[in-house]
C-alpha positions, 0 to 999 in steps of 0.5 A: 343649683347647678348640675354636675358636668356628668348630669349633663352628658348623661341628658344629652346621651338620653336625648341623643337616644330618644332622637335615634329612636323616633328616627329610627321609626321614621326610616323603618316605616318610610324605607324598610316596611315597604320591601318587608311587606313586598317580601312577605306578601311574596312569599305568602302569595299575597300582597300585604298591606296596612289596614286599620280594623278591629280584627285581632286574631280570630276574634272581633275586637272593639278598637281599631288598630293599625296592622298587617293585613292582606289584599287580593287573596282568594276567598277560601284563604282568607283567614290563614293568609291574613292570620300569617300576615297579622302574626308575622307583622307583630313580630317583625314591626312591633318586637323586632323593629320597635324593640330592638331600641329598648333592648339596646337599653336593657343592654346598657343597663346590664353592661353598665354602659352609661349611667343610671340618668340616662338609663331612667330617662330612656326608660321614661321616653321608651314608653310614650315612643313605643306608644306612639310610633310602635302599638298600632294605635297610631296610623304608620308613617307614610301610610294613607288615611283610612277611607271611612 
C-alpha cells in the first residue's frame, strides 16, 4: 500500500513542527530564559534561579519539580517573593513559552491551514514534547543538576 502524495507532505509537515517545537525548547532555555529571569529578578529585587523542590505555591508537595525560585532574599520577603517568582515562571515558561506552538496547532486547525493527518500527528506529538520540556518534571536544558 502506497500513501497518497498529500499524506507524505502532511507527515513531513508534522515532523517539521515537532522538530521546531523541540528546537524552540532548546533555544528558549539556553538563550532566552537567562535574560528573562534576570529581568524578572531585577524587577523583584532578587535573583531568580531554577530550583528543584516539592513546594507548590503555599503548601508542601510530595513530588519534586523544576520551577523558578529566588535566591538572595531577605528572610521577611521569602514567601511573598518566591510566590511571585513561581507564578511568573508558570505564566512565562509553561504557558507562554511552552504553549504558543500548541496554540499555533489550534489556529491551524480552526483556520484549516493543514490537513487532518498533520493536525492529529501534531496533537499526539505535543503531549510528550510538552511533558518533557515544559511541565517541570524534567531538568531544564542548560541548568545544573540539583545537589543532593
